[in-house]
Legacy VTK file of the C-alpha trace (Angstrom):
# vtk DataFile Version 3.0
C-alpha trace
ASCII
DATASET POLYDATA
POINTS 104 float
-0.100 -0.013 -0.184
1.137 3.166 -1.015
0.619 6.177 1.253
0.956 9.779 -0.847
2.616 12.597 -0.401
1.457 15.396 1.623
2.236 17.944 -1.800
0.391 15.156 -3.643
-3.162 16.045 -1.856
-5.950 17.474 -3.243
-6.811 20.519 -1.238
-9.417 22.681 -2.100
-9.562 26.807 -1.047
-12.075 29.643 -1.162
-9.994 32.843 -1.459
-11.277 36.567 -1.279
-8.619 39.157 -2.404
-9.162 42.757 -1.227
-7.059 45.759 -2.118
-5.942 47.128 -5.600
-7.208 43.997 -7.561
-10.089 44.827 -9.839
-8.698 46.551 -13.479
-5.083 45.298 -13.363
-5.497 42.343 -14.805
-5.661 39.967 -11.588
-8.295 37.494 -12.585
-6.411 36.981 -15.676
-2.708 36.494 -14.172
-4.260 34.008 -11.259
-6.168 32.447 -14.126
-2.909 32.176 -16.490
-0.729 30.868 -13.188
-3.837 28.338 -11.928
-3.713 26.181 -15.640
-0.051 26.071 -15.374
-0.202 24.512 -12.584
-3.206 22.367 -12.921
-5.320 23.911 -9.931
-8.895 23.720 -11.264
-11.762 26.337 -10.339
-12.878 29.664 -11.491
-12.024 33.414 -10.146
-13.929 36.565 -10.671
-15.020 40.411 -9.543
-17.349 40.498 -6.187
-19.119 44.304 -6.792
-17.267 45.294 -3.406
-14.131 45.383 -5.088
-12.867 42.303 -3.875
-11.570 39.657 -6.279
-13.380 36.009 -5.129
-12.305 32.114 -6.381
-12.341 28.508 -5.955
-9.203 26.648 -6.263
-8.859 22.720 -5.966
-5.124 21.228 -7.141
-2.142 19.488 -5.615
-1.521 20.305 -1.991
2.041 21.462 -3.355
1.080 23.346 -6.084
-2.128 25.250 -4.526
0.986 26.646 -2.243
2.485 28.206 -5.311
-0.504 29.348 -6.419
-1.384 31.396 -2.898
2.081 32.985 -3.149
1.209 34.567 -6.766
-2.093 35.985 -5.053
-0.401 37.570 -2.423
1.782 39.987 -4.843
-0.755 39.688 -7.383
0.267 41.393 -10.786
1.842 44.302 -11.988
-0.404 47.572 -10.409
-2.190 45.611 -8.055
-2.016 46.135 -4.470
-3.197 42.866 -2.507
-4.124 44.308 1.189
-5.612 40.900 2.522
-5.964 37.910 1.146
-8.227 35.656 3.281
-8.171 31.744 2.443
-10.757 29.463 4.003
-10.479 25.478 3.334
-13.116 24.061 1.309
-14.496 20.351 0.286
-12.842 19.015 -2.028
-15.065 18.476 -5.205
-15.131 14.700 -5.804
-15.776 13.670 -9.583
-19.434 12.398 -10.027
-19.862 10.003 -12.665
-17.462 11.191 -15.638
-18.027 15.016 -14.432
-14.758 16.526 -12.885
-13.304 20.159 -12.336
-10.435 19.940 -14.983
-10.443 23.751 -16.242
-10.055 27.590 -14.565
-12.386 29.924 -15.671
-13.242 33.443 -15.150
-16.394 34.345 -14.374
-18.176 37.911 -14.472
LINES 1 105
104 0 1 2 3 4 5 6 7 8 9 10 11 12 13 14 15 16 17 18 19 20 21 22 23 24 25 26 27 28 29 30 31 32 33 34 35 36 37 38 39 40 41 42 43 44 45 46 47 48 49 50 51 52 53 54 55 56 57 58 59 60 61 62 63 64 65 66 67 68 69 70 71 72 73 74 75 76 77 78 79 80 81 82 83 84 85 86 87 88 89 90 91 92 93 94 95 96 97 98 99 100 101 102 103
């Protein structure tokens, strides 16, 4: 019986990013980084000026995405990042999350 390395475990997070994070390419930058690291989920602008995201993927790769989120793209000024653990979405039948989308 083989055990998975802690960095290979799937984790899911809900992220709320505040500061100057809208109108600076934050969602597009996040999507590019997440897709490159095979992190799945979505992000969207919220009317209160924050960016919200749901992310799911391997713990080690998630740490890299979270590091990017804390800095953001050039032009962003991240003031606060709220991170909430979420239940990992398991594939149901043949349905699974295998994309990262930008929501409006």
